[in-house]
C-alpha positions in Angstrom: 109.1 117.9 76.5 110.9 116.1 79.3 108.0 116.5 81.7 105.6 115.2 79.0 107.8 112.1 78.6 107.9 111.6 82.4 104.1 111.8 82.6 103.8 109.3 79.6 106.0 106.8 81.3 104.1 107.2 84.6 100.8 106.6 82.9 102.2 103.6 81.0 103.2 102.1 84.3 99.7 102.8 85.7 98.0 101.1 82.8 100.2 98.0 83.3 99.5 98.0 87.0 95.7 98.3 86.3 96.0 95.3 83.9 97.7 93.3 86.6 95.0 94.1 89.1 92.3 93.0 86.6 94.2 89.8 86.0 94.3 89.1 89.7 90.6 89.8 90.1 89.8 87.5 87.1 92.0 84.7 88.6 90.2 85.0 91.9 86.8 84.8 90.1 88.0 81.7 88.1 89.3 80.0 91.3 86.0 80.6 93.1 84.0 79.1 90.2 86.3 76.1 90.0 86.0 75.5 93.7 82.2 75.6 93.4 82.5 73.0 90.6 84.7 70.7 92.7 82.4 71.0 95.7 79.3 70.0 93.7 81.2 67.1 92.1 82.3 65.9 95.5 78.8 66.1 96.9 77.3 64.1 93.9 80.1 61.5 94.1 79.4 61.0 97.8 75.7 60.5 97.1 76.3 58.0 94.3 78.8 56.0 96.5 76.2 55.9 99.3 73.6 54.5 97.0 76.0 51.9 95.7 77.0 50.8 99.2 73.4 50.5 100.3 72.4 48.5 97.2 75.4 46.1 97.7 74.4 45.7 101.4 70.8 44.8 100.4 72.0 42.4 97.7 74.2 40.6 100.1 71.4 40.2 102.7 69.0 38.9 100.0 71.7 36.4 98.9 72.2 35.1 102.4 68.4 34.7 102.9 68.2 32.8 99.7 70.9 30.4 100.6 69.4 29.9 104.1 66.0 29.0 102.6 67.5 26.5 100.2 69.4 24.9 103.1 66.2 24.7 105.3 64.2 23.2 102.4 66.9 20.5 101.8 66.8 19.5 105.5 62.9 19.3 105.5 62.4 21.8 108.3 59.0 23.3 107.3 58.6 25.6 110.3 62.0 27.2 109.8 61.3 27.5 106.1 58.1 29.5 106.7 60.0 31.9 109.0 62.8 32.4 106.5 60.3 33.0 103.7 58.7 35.8 105.8 62.0 37.4 106.5 62.9 37.2 102.8 59.7 38.9 101.8 60.3 41.7 104.3 63.8 42.2 103.0 62.6 42.2 99.4 59.9 44.9 100.3 62.6 47.0 102.0 64.9 46.7 99.0 62.1 47.8 96.6 61.2 50.7 98.8 64.8 51.9 98.9 65.1 51.6 95.1 62.0 53.6 94.5 63.1 56.4 96.8 66.7 56.7 95.8 67.4 55.2 92.4 64.4 56.1 90.3 65.7 59.5 89.2 67.2 61.3 86.2 71.0 60.8 85.9 72.9 63.7 87.5 75.1 65.9 85.5 77.0 69.2 85.9 76.4 72.3 83.6 78.2 75.6 83.6 75.9 78.7 83.0 78.0 81.6 81.8 77.3 85.0 83.5 76.2 86.8 80.3 75.9 90.2 82.1 79.5 90.0 83.1 80.6 89.2 79.5 78.4 91.9 78.0 79.7 94.5 80.5 83.3 93.7 79.5 82.5 93.8 75.8 81.0 97.3 76.1 84.2 98.7 77.7 86.3 100.6 75.3 89.4 100.5 77.4 90.8 100.2 80.9 90.1 103.9 81.5 90.3 107.4 79.9 93.3 109.3 78.9 92.9 113.0 79.9 95.2 115.7 78.7 95.9 118.2 81.5 97.1 121.5 80.4 98.7 123.6 83.1 99.9 127.2 82.6 103.1 127.8 84.5 104.8 131.1 84.9 108.5 130.9 84.0 110.8 133.3 85.8 113.3 135.4 83.9 116.9 134.2 83.6 118.9 135.5 86.5 115.8 136.1 88.6 114.9 132.6 90.0 111.8 132.2 92.1 110.6 135.8 91.3 107.4 135.1 89.4 105.2 137.8 90.9 106.0 141.4 91.3 104.1 144.0 93.4 103.1 147.0 91.3 101.2 148.9 93.9 99.4 148.9 97.2 96.2 150.6 98.4 94.8 150.7 101.9 91.1 151.2 102.7 89.2 151.7 105.9 86.3 149.2 106.1 85.1 150.0 109.6 81.6 151.1 110.4 80.1 152.9 113.4 78.3 149.9 114.7 81.4 147.7 114.9 81.5 146.4 118.5 85.2 145.7 118.6 88.2 148.1 118.4 89.9 145.7 116.0 88.9 143.3 113.3 90.1 140.2 111.5 89.3 139.9 107.8 89.2 136.1 107.2 88.0 136.1 103.6 87.2 138.3 100.7 85.1 137.6 97.5 84.5 139.6 94.4 81.0 139.4 92.9 79.5 141.0 89.8 79.6 144.8 89.2 82.8 145.0 91.2 81.0 144.3 94.5 83.3 143.0 97.2 82.4 141.0 100.3 84.7 140.8 103.3 84.2 138.5 106.3 84.8 140.4 109.5 85.6 137.6 112.0 85.9 139.7 115.1 82.6 141.6 114.6 80.8 138.5 113.3 79.5 140.2 110.2 79.9 140.3 106.4 80.5 143.7 104.8 79.6 144.8 101.3 82.1 147.1 99.6 81.6 149.1 96.4 84.2 149.4 93.6 85.7 152.3 95.6 86.1 149.9 98.6 83.6 151.8 100.7 81.3 149.9 103.0 77.8 150.2 101.6 76.1 147.4 103.6 76.6 144.7 106.1 74.9 141.6 107.4 75.2 140.4 111.0 75.7 136.7 111.3 76.2 136.5 115.1 78.8 133.9 114.5 82.5 133.7 114.0 83.4 133.4 110.3 86.4 131.2 109.3 86.2 131.4 105.6 84.0 132.5 102.6 83.7 131.5 99.0 81.7 132.6 95.9 78.8 130.5 94.8 77.2 132.6 92.1 77.6 136.2 90.8 75.4 137.4 93.7 75.8 134.8 96.4 78.5 133.5 98.8 78.8 130.8 101.3 80.3 131.5 104.8 81.8 128.9 107.1 80.7 129.9 110.6 80.8 128.7 114.2 77.6 129.3 116.2 77.9 128.3 119.8 80.2 125.4 118.7 77.7 124.4 116.0 79.4 124.1 112.7 77.4 125.7 109.9 77.6 127.2 106.4 75.5 130.3 106.0 74.6 131.5 102.5 74.4 135.2 101.9 73.3 137.0 98.7 73.3 140.5 97.4 69.9 141.8 96.5 69.6 145.4 95.2 72.6 146.5 97.2 71.5 144.8 100.4 73.0 141.7 102.0 70.3 139.0 102.7 70.8 135.8 104.7 69.6 132.7 102.9 69.6 129.0 103.7 71.9 127.4 106.2 73.6 124.0 106.3 74.8 122.3 109.5 77.7 119.8 109.7 79.1 117.4 112.3 82.7 118.6 112.0 84.3 122.1 112.3 84.2 124.2 109.1 87.5 126.1 108.9 87.8 126.4 105.1 85.3 126.4 102.3 85.5 126.4 98.5 83.0 125.9 95.6 83.6 124.2 92.3 81.3 122.6 89.7 78.3 122.6 92.0 80.1 121.0 94.9 81.2 122.3 98.3 84.6 121.5 99.7 85.1 121.9 103.5 88.1 121.5 105.7 87.8 120.5 109.4 91.3 121.2 110.5 92.5 117.6 109.8 90.3 116.5 106.8 89.0 117.7 103.5 85.4 116.8 102.6 83.3 117.0 99.4 79.6 117.8 99.8 76.6 118.4 97.5 75.0 121.8 97.5 72.3 120.4 99.7 74.8 119.4 102.4 75.0 115.6 101.7 78.4 114.2 102.3 79.8 112.7 99.1 83.3 111.7 100.1 86.1 112.4 102.5 89.0 113.3 100.2 91.8 113.5 102.6 92.6 113.2 106.3 95.7 113.6 108.5 95.4 113.5 112.3 99.1 113.8 113.0 98.5 117.4 114.1 95.4 119.4 115.1 95.6 121.7 112.1 97.1 119.6 109.3 94.4 120.7 106.9 93.3 124.0 108.3 92.9 126.1 105.2 92.2 125.8 101.5 94.0 128.6 99.7 92.1 130.6 97.1 94.7 132.8 95.3 92.3 135.5 94.2 93.2 138.3 96.7 96.1 138.9 99.0 95.1 140.9 102.1 96.7 141.9 105.3 94.8 142.6 108.5 95.7 145.8 110.3 95.3 145.4 114.0 96.0 149.0 115.1 93.5 150.1 117.6 90.5 152.0 116.1 92.0 151.4 112.7 90.0 149.2 110.4 91.5 148.7 107.0 92.4 146.2 104.2 95.3 146.4 101.9 94.7 145.5 98.2 97.9 144.5 96.4 98.2 144.6 92.6 100.4 141.7 91.2 101.8 141.0 87.8 103.5 138.0 86.4 107.1 138.3 85.4 107.6 136.0 82.5 
């Protein structure tokens, strides 16, 4: 109950933080719109003021010419009167032309057009997000036995070597269980995947000619193997067909492939320092995590399905299968 209350308080805080972020975004949008309004108003005012100044200037010039003509007529200077009349006509034509080009227009105004798409999108939202209930099953240790959740009930050791193995030792990097109790093991040293039956006997193998770093189950009859071929990073798909291992399609990547997992039709790969999410066709969807503080900060993804131990004794090829039970 205490952990539930803690998670409730945490999510309540997250909702408040989300609302604050949305408020900040809306404030920025409003300020941008207001600035656009002010800029357009300033531009229109400047244009109107320019027209007013030019009209005043033309009016003053026409007034001076009128007064000059009256003065010349009063003094009886016919020649000067003719010249002044010509200048006056030129200024009148100039004024009329300016008025036609600049003032014969519809009165300017400002109108705000609401972004209807934005409002409709907001109105369709049912909330700030979704509330998801996560149910986690946790083993609780017995009183008086702290940190002892798993107990070993038994151990079995099986030889998985075959005559064509080229090395005197092997390194099992991954193990997967398929349908009908078929088991696949990735033999890193001998560069091959081996098929075991329900008695843990080797009944088939597939040479990959590449070092295998990890392997994961894709379907009930197919696995994906992270391999290194001449420093080319690939994922090789291998399927079981009528008791035989068959190599399928291959994906190539720009980064090392040290760990691999499959979930909900997505591939997850580790490069040693980063965790990537890919589509099943090999398209990068997102880099989920990266830490370059050390060369192998994200070396492996752990799949708690089998616990195995590699036996490095010379000429001894074996795996150990441990049986575990929960102590609740």
